[in-house]
C-alpha positions as CSV (number, residue, x, y, z in Angstrom):
1,M,-0.1,0.2,0.1
2,S,1.3,3.5,-1.2
3,Q,1.9,6.1,1.5
4,E,2.8,8.8,-1.1
5,I,-0.4,10.1,-0.4
6,P,-1.6,10.0,2.8
7,Y,-5.2,8.7,4.0
8,K,-6.4,12.3,5.1
9,I,-5.5,15.3,3.1
10,Y,-6.3,18.6,5.2
11,L,-5.4,22.1,4.1
12,E,-3.4,24.5,6.0
13,E,-5.0,27.4,7.1
14,S,-3.4,29.4,5.0
15,E,-4.8,27.3,2.2
16,M,-8.4,27.7,2.9
17,P,-10.7,29.5,0.6
18,T,-11.4,32.9,1.1
19,R,-14.1,33.2,-1.3
20,W,-17.1,31.1,-3.0
21,Y,-17.3,30.0,-6.7
22,N,-20.5,30.9,-8.7
23,L,-20.5,28.3,-11.1
24,R,-23.1,30.2,-13.5
25,A,-20.8,32.6,-14.3
26,D,-18.9,30.4,-16.6
27,M,-22.5,28.6,-17.9
28,K,-22.7,29.8,-21.6
29,N,-26.2,28.5,-21.2
30,K,-27.3,30.1,-18.2
31,P,-29.8,29.2,-15.6
32,A,-33.7,30.0,-16.7
33,P,-34.6,32.7,-14.5
34,L,-37.4,32.1,-11.4
35,L,-40.8,33.3,-12.9
36,N,-43.4,35.4,-10.6
37,P,-46.5,32.1,-10.6
38,Q,-49.0,34.7,-11.3
39,T,-47.5,36.5,-14.2
40,H,-44.9,34.3,-15.5
41,Q,-42.5,36.9,-15.9
42,P,-38.8,36.8,-14.2
43,M,-38.8,37.3,-10.6
44,T,-37.6,40.5,-9.2
45,F,-35.3,41.9,-6.2
46,E,-38.6,43.7,-4.4
47,E,-40.7,40.6,-5.5
48,L,-38.1,37.8,-3.8
49,R,-36.9,40.2,-0.4
50,G,-40.3,39.6,0.8
51,V,-39.1,35.7,1.2
52,F,-35.9,35.9,1.3
53,C,-32.8,37.9,3.1
54,D,-31.7,40.9,1.0
55,E,-28.2,39.8,0.2
56,L,-29.3,36.1,-0.4
57,V,-31.3,37.7,-3.4
58,R,-28.6,39.3,-4.7
59,Q,-26.5,36.4,-4.6
60,E,-29.5,34.1,-5.7
61,L,-30.1,36.7,-8.9
62,D,-26.5,37.2,-9.8
63,D,-25.5,34.8,-12.7
64,T,-21.9,36.6,-14.2
65,T,-19.9,37.3,-10.7
66,P,-17.3,34.2,-10.8
67,F,-16.3,34.7,-7.3
68,V,-17.7,36.2,-4.0
69,D,-16.3,37.3,-1.0
70,I,-16.6,34.9,2.5
71,P,-17.7,37.1,5.6
72,Q,-14.8,37.0,7.8
73,E,-17.7,36.0,10.7
74,I,-18.5,33.1,8.6
75,R,-14.8,32.2,7.6
76,D,-14.1,32.3,11.6
77,F,-17.6,29.7,12.2
78,Y,-15.5,27.3,9.2
79,K,-12.9,26.6,11.2
80,M,-14.8,25.0,14.2
81,Y,-15.0,21.7,11.0
82,R,-13.1,23.0,8.0
83,P,-11.0,21.7,6.3
84,S,-12.8,18.9,6.1
85,P,-10.4,15.5,5.4
86,L,-10.6,14.6,1.8
87,V,-9.9,10.8,2.3
88,R,-7.9,8.4,0.1
89,A,-9.8,5.1,0.6
90,Y,-7.1,2.6,0.6
91,C,-9.3,-0.3,2.2
92,L,-12.1,0.2,0.3
93,E,-9.9,-0.4,-2.9
94,K,-8.3,-3.6,-1.4
95,K,-11.4,-4.6,-0.6
96,L,-12.9,-4.2,-3.8
97,D,-9.5,-5.6,-5.7
98,T,-9.6,-2.8,-8.3
99,P,-6.7,-1.0,-10.1
100,A,-9.0,2.2,-9.3
101,K,-7.9,4.9,-6.9
102,I,-11.2,6.3,-4.7
103,Y,-10.9,9.5,-3.1
104,Y,-14.1,10.9,-0.8
105,K,-14.8,13.9,0.5
106,F,-15.9,13.8,4.2
107,E,-18.4,16.7,5.1
108,G,-20.1,15.0,8.3
109,N,-17.4,16.0,10.8
110,N,-19.6,18.9,12.8
111,T,-22.2,18.1,14.6
112,S,-25.0,18.4,12.2
113,G,-23.5,15.4,10.7
114,S,-23.1,16.9,7.2
115,H,-22.4,19.4,4.6
116,K,-25.6,21.5,5.4
117,L,-23.7,23.7,8.0
118,N,-21.7,25.4,4.9
119,S,-25.0,27.2,3.8
120,A,-26.7,27.3,7.2
121,I,-24.1,29.3,9.0
122,A,-24.3,31.8,5.7
123,Q,-27.8,32.0,5.3
124,A,-28.1,32.5,8.8
125,Y,-25.5,35.2,8.9
126,Y,-27.1,37.4,6.5
127,A,-30.5,37.1,8.5
128,K,-28.9,38.4,11.4
129,Q,-27.0,41.6,9.3
130,Q,-30.2,42.1,8.2
131,G,-31.7,42.5,11.9
132,L,-34.3,39.9,11.2
133,K,-35.6,38.0,14.4
134,G,-35.6,34.6,13.2
135,V,-36.0,32.0,9.9
136,C,-38.3,29.5,8.9
137,T,-36.9,26.3,6.9
138,E,-38.0,23.0,6.1
139,T,-35.9,19.8,6.7
140,G,-36.3,16.1,4.9
141,A,-34.1,13.8,6.7
142,G,-33.3,16.3,9.2
143,Q,-29.2,17.6,8.5
144,W,-30.2,20.7,7.5
145,G,-32.5,21.7,10.4
146,T,-30.0,20.5,12.6
147,A,-27.2,22.5,10.9
148,L,-29.7,25.6,10.7
149,S,-30.6,25.3,14.3
150,M,-27.2,25.5,15.1
151,A,-26.3,27.9,13.0
152,C,-29.4,29.9,14.7
153,A,-28.2,29.2,18.5
154,Y,-24.5,30.6,17.4
155,L,-25.9,33.9,16.1
156,G,-29.1,34.1,18.7
157,L,-31.6,33.5,15.9
158,D,-35.1,32.0,16.4
159,C,-35.6,29.5,14.3
160,K,-39.3,27.3,13.0
161,V,-38.8,24.0,11.3
162,Y,-41.4,21.8,9.2
163,M,-39.8,18.5,9.0
164,V,-41.5,16.1,6.8
165,K,-43.6,13.6,8.5
166,C,-42.4,10.4,7.7
167,S,-38.4,11.8,8.7
168,Y,-40.3,13.1,11.8
169,E,-41.1,10.3,12.7
170,Q,-38.5,7.6,11.7
171,K,-35.6,10.0,12.9
172,P,-36.7,11.4,16.5
173,F,-33.2,11.7,18.0
174,R,-32.5,14.4,15.0
175,R,-35.5,16.2,15.9
176,E,-34.3,16.4,19.5
177,V,-31.1,17.9,18.6
178,M,-32.6,20.5,16.5
179,R,-34.7,21.1,19.8
180,T,-31.5,21.1,22.2
181,Y,-30.2,23.9,19.6
182,G,-33.6,26.2,20.3
183,A,-35.5,25.2,17.2
184,S,-39.3,24.9,17.2
185,V,-40.0,21.6,15.1
186,T,-43.6,20.7,13.8
187,P,-44.0,17.3,11.4
188,S,-45.7,18.5,7.9
189,P,-48.1,18.8,7.0
190,S,-49.3,20.4,9.8
191,M,-53.1,22.4,11.1
192,E,-50.5,25.3,11.8
193,T,-50.5,27.1,8.7
194,S,-53.8,26.8,6.0
195,V,-51.7,25.6,3.3
196,G,-51.3,22.2,5.2
197,R,-54.5,22.1,6.3
198,K,-55.5,22.4,2.8
199,I,-53.1,19.3,2.2
200,L,-54.3,17.1,5.0
201,Q,-57.5,18.1,3.9
202,A,-56.5,16.0,0.0
203,H,-54.2,13.6,1.5
204,P,-55.4,12.9,5.2
205,N,-52.6,10.0,5.6
206,T,-49.7,11.7,3.9
207,T,-46.5,10.8,5.1
208,G,-45.2,14.2,4.1
209,S,-42.8,15.6,1.0
210,L,-39.9,18.5,1.0
211,G,-43.1,19.8,-1.4
212,C,-45.0,20.1,1.7
213,A,-42.6,21.3,4.2
214,I,-41.6,23.9,1.5
215,S,-44.8,25.6,1.3
216,E,-45.4,25.8,5.3
217,A,-42.2,27.2,6.0
218,V,-42.6,30.3,3.1
219,E,-46.3,30.6,4.6
220,A,-44.8,30.9,8.1
221,A,-41.9,33.0,7.2
222,T,-44.7,35.5,5.0
223,T,-46.9,35.8,7.4
224,R,-44.6,37.0,10.8
225,P,-43.0,40.0,10.7
226,G,-39.5,40.3,11.3
227,Y,-38.7,36.5,9.6
228,R,-37.4,35.1,6.2
229,Y,-37.4,31.8,4.7
230,V,-34.1,29.5,4.3
231,L,-33.5,26.7,2.6
232,G,-30.9,24.1,2.0
233,S,-31.0,22.8,-1.6
234,V,-32.0,23.9,-4.9
235,L,-31.6,27.3,-5.2
236,S,-28.4,28.9,-6.5
237,Q,-27.3,30.9,-3.6
238,V,-26.9,27.5,-1.7
239,M,-24.8,25.9,-4.3
240,L,-22.9,29.3,-4.1
241,H,-22.2,28.7,-0.5
242,Q,-21.6,24.8,-1.1
243,S,-18.7,25.7,-3.6
244,I,-16.4,25.7,-0.4
245,I,-16.8,21.5,-0.9
246,G,-15.3,21.0,-4.2
247,L,-12.9,24.1,-3.7
248,E,-11.4,22.3,-0.9
249,S,-11.1,19.0,-2.8
250,K,-9.5,20.4,-5.8
251,A,-7.2,22.5,-3.4
252,A,-6.2,19.1,-1.6
253,L,-6.0,17.1,-5.0
254,D,-3.7,19.8,-6.8
255,K,-1.4,19.0,-3.6
256,Y,-0.2,16.0,-4.6
257,G,-1.2,16.1,-8.5
258,V,-3.9,14.6,-8.6
259,K,-6.8,15.0,-11.4
260,P,-10.0,12.8,-11.0
261,D,-11.5,11.2,-13.9
262,L,-15.1,10.8,-12.5
263,I,-16.7,12.7,-9.9
264,I,-19.9,11.3,-8.6
265,G,-22.8,13.0,-5.7
266,C,-26.3,12.0,-4.6
267,A,-28.2,14.7,-6.1
268,G,-32.1,15.4,-4.0
269,G,-32.1,19.6,-4.9
270,G,-28.7,19.3,-5.9
271,S,-26.3,21.5,-3.0
272,N,-23.7,18.9,-2.4
273,L,-23.7,17.5,-5.3
274,G,-23.3,21.3,-7.4
275,G,-20.7,22.2,-4.7
276,L,-18.6,19.5,-5.0
277,I,-18.7,19.3,-8.8
278,A,-18.0,23.0,-8.9
279,P,-14.5,24.5,-9.6
280,F,-13.5,21.0,-11.7
281,M,-17.0,21.7,-13.7
282,G,-15.9,25.5,-14.3
283,E,-12.8,24.0,-15.7
284,V,-14.9,22.1,-18.3
285,L,-16.8,25.0,-19.3
286,R,-13.9,27.4,-19.9
287,G,-12.2,24.7,-21.5
288,E,-9.4,23.7,-19.2
289,A,-10.3,19.9,-18.4
290,A,-12.0,16.8,-19.4
291,Y,-14.0,15.6,-16.4
292,R,-16.8,12.7,-16.1
293,F,-20.1,13.6,-13.2
294,I,-22.4,11.6,-12.5
295,A,-25.6,12.5,-10.2
296,V,-27.1,9.5,-8.6
297,E,-30.7,10.0,-7.3
298,P,-32.9,7.2,-5.9
299,A,-35.1,4.6,-7.9
300,S,-38.1,6.5,-5.7
301,C,-37.6,9.8,-6.6
302,P,-36.1,9.7,-9.8
303,S,-36.0,13.5,-11.3
304,F,-33.4,13.8,-13.0
305,T,-33.3,9.8,-14.8
306,R,-37.3,10.0,-15.2
307,G,-38.6,14.0,-15.3
308,K,-39.1,16.2,-17.4
309,F,-37.3,19.5,-18.0
310,A,-39.8,22.2,-17.4
311,Y,-40.8,25.0,-15.2
312,D,-42.9,24.1,-12.3
313,F,-43.6,25.1,-8.7
314,C,-40.8,24.8,-6.0
315,D,-43.7,23.4,-3.6
316,T,-46.4,21.3,-3.4
317,G,-48.8,24.2,-1.9
318,M,-47.9,26.3,-5.2
319,V,-46.7,29.0,-3.4
320,C,-43.2,29.7,-4.5
321,P,-42.0,30.9,-7.9
322,L,-41.5,28.3,-10.8
323,A,-38.3,26.8,-11.1
324,K,-36.7,25.4,-14.7
325,M,-36.2,22.1,-13.6
326,Y,-36.1,18.8,-14.0
327,T,-39.2,17.4,-12.0
328,L,-41.9,14.9,-11.5
329,G,-44.3,17.6,-10.5
330,S,-44.6,19.5,-7.5
331,G,-47.6,17.3,-6.6
332,F,-45.7,14.3,-6.6
333,I,-45.3,12.6,-3.3
334,P,-42.3,9.9,-3.4
335,S,-42.3,6.5,-1.0
336,A,-41.1,7.0,2.3
337,S,-37.9,6.0,1.6
338,H,-34.9,6.0,4.3
339,A,-33.1,8.7,2.2
340,G,-35.6,11.8,3.4
341,G,-33.1,14.2,2.0
342,L,-33.4,13.2,-1.5
343,R,-36.9,12.6,-1.9
344,Y,-37.5,16.3,-3.6
345,H,-39.9,16.3,-6.6
346,G,-36.9,18.6,-8.6
347,M,-33.5,19.6,-9.3
348,S,-31.5,22.6,-9.1
349,S,-31.9,25.0,-11.8
350,V,-28.0,24.5,-12.5
351,L,-27.6,21.2,-12.5
352,S,-30.7,20.6,-14.2
353,Q,-28.9,23.2,-17.0
354,L,-26.0,21.3,-17.0
355,Y,-27.7,17.8,-17.4
356,H,-29.7,19.1,-20.6
357,D,-26.7,20.2,-22.2
358,G,-24.8,17.4,-21.8
359,Y,-22.3,18.2,-19.4
360,M,-23.0,15.6,-16.6
361,E,-24.8,12.0,-16.2
362,A,-26.9,10.4,-14.1
363,R,-28.1,7.3,-12.3
364,A,-30.9,6.0,-10.5
365,V,-30.2,3.4,-7.6
366,E,-32.4,1.0,-5.0
367,Q,-31.9,1.4,-1.7
368,T,-31.5,-2.1,-0.7
369,S,-28.5,-2.1,-2.9
370,V,-27.3,1.6,-1.7
371,F,-27.6,0.0,1.9
372,A,-25.8,-2.6,0.8
373,A,-23.3,-0.2,-0.5
374,A,-23.1,1.9,2.9
375,E,-22.8,-1.4,5.3
376,E,-19.7,-2.6,2.9
377,F,-18.0,0.8,3.2
378,A,-18.8,1.2,7.1
379,R,-16.8,-2.1,7.4
380,C,-13.8,-1.0,5.3
381,E,-13.5,3.1,5.9
382,G,-14.5,2.8,9.6
383,I,-17.5,5.7,9.1
384,L,-21.2,4.9,9.0
385,P,-22.8,6.9,5.9
386,A,-25.8,8.1,5.4
387,P,-28.5,7.0,3.5
388,E,-28.2,10.0,1.3
389,S,-24.5,9.8,1.0
390,S,-24.9,6.4,0.2
391,H,-26.1,6.4,-3.1
392,A,-22.7,8.1,-4.1
393,I,-20.7,5.4,-2.4
394,R,-23.1,2.8,-4.6
395,V,-22.4,4.2,-7.6
396,A,-18.4,4.9,-6.8
397,M,-18.1,1.0,-5.9
398,D,-19.9,0.4,-9.2
399,E,-17.2,2.2,-11.2
400,A,-14.6,1.2,-9.6
401,L,-15.4,-2.5,-9.9
402,R,-15.6,-1.7,-13.7
403,C,-12.3,-0.7,-13.5
404,K,-11.3,-4.2,-12.0
405,Q,-13.2,-5.4,-15.4
406,T,-11.4,-3.4,-17.6
407,G,-7.8,-2.8,-15.9
408,E,-8.5,1.0,-16.0
409,A,-6.5,2.6,-13.1
410,K,-9.4,5.7,-12.9
411,T,-9.5,8.0,-10.2
412,I,-12.5,8.6,-8.6
413,L,-13.9,11.3,-6.1
414,F,-17.0,11.0,-4.4
415,G,-19.2,13.6,-2.0
416,L,-19.9,11.7,1.3
417,T,-22.3,14.0,2.8
418,G,-22.7,13.0,6.0
419,T,-23.0,10.4,8.8
420,G,-25.7,7.9,9.5
421,Y,-25.9,7.7,13.2
422,F,-29.2,9.1,13.3
423,D,-30.5,6.5,10.7
424,M,-30.4,3.2,12.4
425,M,-34.1,2.7,11.9
426,A,-33.3,2.6,8.3
427,Y,-30.0,0.4,9.0
428,E,-32.3,-1.9,11.7
429,R,-35.2,-2.4,8.6
430,Y,-32.2,-3.2,5.9
431,H,-30.3,-6.0,8.5
432,D,-33.8,-7.4,9.4
433,G,-35.1,-8.0,5.7
434,A,-37.7,-5.5,5.8
435,M,-36.4,-2.6,3.2
436,T,-38.1,-2.8,0.3
437,D,-37.2,-0.7,-3.0
438,S,-39.8,1.6,-4.5
439,V,-40.2,2.6,-8.2
440,P,-42.9,4.7,-9.3
441,T,-45.1,3.2,-12.2
442,E,-45.1,5.3,-15.6
443,E,-49.0,6.2,-14.2
444,E,-47.9,7.6,-11.3
445,L,-45.1,10.0,-13.2
446,Q,-48.1,10.8,-15.4
447,A,-50.2,12.2,-13.0
448,G,-47.4,14.4,-11.2
449,F,-46.5,15.7,-14.9
450,A,-50.3,16.6,-15.3
451,G,-50.0,19.3,-12.9
452,L,-46.8,21.2,-14.7
453,P,-47.9,24.6,-14.9
454,Q,-48.3,25.7,-18.5
455,V,-45.4,28.3,-19.4
C-alpha cells in the first residue's frame, strides 16, 4: 500500500478558500430565471426580498460574478470544522481489489453530521446582518434543520423548522438535536398553516414531502414580521455557499498532483453535488479540463432520469416561484424511503441546465443496493454513512468494480455528505430484511406531470 498520498489530506489554514465560486458565471447557457407564479415574468429583487434575506436575493440573481468574498465571521465559524478531510479510500480499494484510486470528501465531521452547515451559517449570518428576528425552513432527513438550528443558536436567531412527517417519525433523535439547539420543530404537513391544512384535507394519511414542508415554511415566514425563509438546497445561493466543498477538494488534490477522472455525488435538490463539482465543472466550461460527472438519485424519486425539463412550482402548495428544472411535478409525493434528504420532486436549475446540455450523467439506484454499499463501506472505512451519501458510494463502488473488469486505473472522487448515526431505524430495517424498493409507475409519474404549469 503506497503511503505517497496520506489517508487524509487536510489543507493548512492559509490554504483555505476565502471566496465562494459562482459556477453560473462560466455557464454559456445560464439557468432559466425564477418566474412569478401569477405573471410568469422573471422574479425581481423586490418580489423576492419579501421571502428571502436581501443579500441572499442578490446572490440568487447574480449569474455573472465568478467569485464572492466569504465574510470573516463565516470564515471564523468554518474554522470549527473546516477544512474537512479528503480521504484516500485505501481500505475500500483493497476490499474491491480494484486498480481504481478512490477519494471521498467527508463532510460529516460536525455536530449537524453533514455538509448542510456550510450554507446554514451563511444564511443565518445574512439574516442577522439584516436585523431579523428569526428564520423558517423545511427539512427532509433532518440534516438541514439540525445545521440551521446550530447556526441560529450561534447567532442568537429564532429558528422554526417544518420536518417532513415520515422523517419526523423515523428520526426522533435528529429532531431532538434541533430542539436542543433551540429550534421549534413541527411535522409537516401540519394544522399550523393554511397550506398544511389544505394538504391534509386532500391527503389525510400523507407521509409528507419536501414540497409540502417548503409550502408551510414559506407561509410561516411571510406571515411573521421579522422572519424570512431559508432553505438547504435547490436554489443557486445554496450552491454558491456549498462550493467550499469542491474548492477544498480541488486544492487538496492539486497539492499531490491528482486529477480525478470521475466525480460522483448524490442528488436530491442538488446542493452537495453542485458544491462538489463546482470548480471542476468550471474548468470544463472554460475548456481547461475534462471530467465525467455522475449525479446519483433514488429510484423512488428519479427527477433527473425520469423527470421532465420544465417550469414547475418548487413546492406542493404552489406558493413559491416557478423554476425551470428536471421535475416529477410539484404534486408528486415519493414513497417514504429512508433517504429523506433526496425526496424532492425537482432538481437545481443550475444542475438541470448542465444535465440538459450534456455535461453530466445521471443514475438512479434502489435503496436495498444503496444500503448494501453503505454497510460494505462502513466495514472498510470505519464511517457509518448517511443513506443519502450512500447513493454516491453505491455508484463509486460500481465504477471501481468496472475498472477491475477493464483494468483501468481511474481516479474516482465522490462526496460523503454526512454520517448515518441518526438513521439506525433504516439500517435496522435493512438488516432485518424488511426494507423494500419502491419505483414509481409510469401512471404515477404522469399524474405528477399533469400538474405542471403551462408556461
